[in-house]
N, C-alpha and C positions, 0 to 999 in steps of 0.2 A: 981953729975956729971954723974953717971950711969943712972939716970932718963932721962937725956937729950938725950942720945944715942938711946934708944928704940923709943922715940917720933919722932926723925928725921928719923929713919929707917921706921917706919910705915907711915910717910908722904911720904917718897920716894917710898914705895911700892904702896901706893894709886895712886901716880902720874903715876907710870909705868902701873898700871892696867887701869887707864883712857886712857892713850896713846894707849894701845893695844885694848881696846874696841872701841875707836874712829877709830883707823886704821882698825879694823875688819868691822865696819859699812861702812866706806868709800870704802874699798875693795869690800864688798858685793854689794854695790850700783853700782860700776863701772862694776863688773862682770855681774850683772843683765842687765845693759844697753847694754853691748857688746853682751850678749846672745840674747837680743831682736833685736838688730840691725842686727846681722847675720842671725837669724832664720827668721826674716821678709823678708830679701833679698832672702833667700832660698825658702820661701813660694811664693814670687812673681815670681821667676824664674821657680819654678815647676808648677805654674799655666799656664805659657805660653808654656811649653813643652808638647807635646802630650803624653798621656799614652800609654802603650803597646797595650791595647785593641783598642785605637783609631787608632794606626798604622795598626793593623791587619784589622780593618773594612775599612780603607781607601784603603788598597791593594786589597781587594776583589772586583770583578766586581759587579756593581749594576745591579739588575734585576728589571724588571717591577713588581710592586706589584701584588700579587695574587688576582684576582678578581673572585668572585663566580658567576656562571651563574645565571641569574635571570629569573624567569618565567614572562611572560607577565601578567599585572594586570588583574584581573577578570573584565568582562564587568560591567559597572556601570548601575544604574537603568535608566539613561537617554538614554543609547544606546539600551535598550530593547524597542520593539514596545509597545506603550500604546494605550489604547482604546480612541476613540474620546470622548470629554466631551458631556454630553447629551445636547440637544438644550434647550435654555431657555424657560420656560413656559410663556405663554402669558395671565396669569390670571390677572384680573383687581386688582389693589392694593386696599386693604381694608383700610377703614378710621380708624385711631387709635384714641381712645378717648383722648380728651384733659386731661392733668393731673389735678387731682382735687386739687385745692388750699388748702393747709393745714393751719389750724389755721386762717381761715377767721374771720375778725372782722367786726362789724357794724361801718359804718362811723360816725365820730363825735369826740368830745373831752371828755375824761373820766379822772376824777381826782381820784387818789388813796387815801387811808386813810393816816393820819399822822403816821409815824413810828419813834420810839425813837432810836436815834443813840448815846446815852449816853451824848455826848457833845452838843447835840442839836436835833432838830426835822427835819425829812426829809419827804417831800411830793412831788409827781410828778404827771404830767398830760400827758396822752398819746393822741396824735392826730392821728386819723385813717382816711386814705383816700384810696379809692378803695380797701377796705378790708385789708389793710396792715398798719403797724405802719409807719407813715410818719415823726413823730417827737415826742420827749419826752422832756418835760420842767420841770425844778425844780421850784416848788412853794415855798418850804421852804428848807433850809439847814443850818447847823451850821455855823454861821458867826459872832459870838460875840467875838472870840479870834483870834489873828493874826495867830496862828498855824492852826486853823480850816480853816481860809480863804485861807491860802497858800495850804493846803492839798486838799481842795475841788475845788480850781481853777484848779488843775491838774486832780483830779479824776472825776469830773462831766462830762467834754467833753468825756473822755474815756468811762464812763459808758453809756452815750447816744449813742455813736458810736457802742458799743457792743450790746446794745438792738436793734438798727436799723438793724445791720447785722444778729443777731439771730432771729429777728422778734418775740422775746419773752422776758421774764424777767430773763431768764437763762444767767446771765453775770458772767464773771470771777471776783473773789474777788481781789481787788487791795491791794497789800501789803502797809501798812502804812495808808490805808483808809478802813480798814476792816469793821468797824461799819457803815460808810456811804454806802459802797457797799451793805451790808446786808439790811439796811433800804431802800435803793433805790429799790432793788429787791422785797422786801416785798410790798412796796407801788405800784410799777408798776404791780406786779402780780395781786393785787386786782383790779387795773384799767382795766387790760386786761380781767379779769374774767367778769367784768361788760360789757365790749365791746362785749364779745362772747355771753352773755346771751340775 
């Protein structure tokens, strides 16, 4: 019987504690909400009221802003008298020599040697007209594999265009067709060396 009494008492004490803790939390929340409500209103009203400094500055008469006397700008170069330009000379124009064509080749068709491109052989022919490279033709190129055909169908027109623009065998190496590009340059270089000789 004596054991039942302390258990009920401790349960009652715990319930009372929970009630007070819950009440404290609710009271704190309500107090915080009221505080925020009233201080926010005070902040809004104080923002609309002028400060003492603002009242004083409004009461003072406004004066024109102080301006500093400026000196006139110094005369510019255009204002100063200038000497008249010398009269143009009437010397007869001298004939300028025509630019010497660089890398002149003998007209004709020149085949380069066969160059090994690892997956096949490359050989080109240079067609020279009026001392310039007029065309470059592939005589041989790797074409026994599908991949080689696909790569060379893209690379060959590009290499020909590069050679015609550069008027030499100095062409950019095409990524993915490095071996074909190098073999092309090698064969074309030999053909052009024959055309110069």
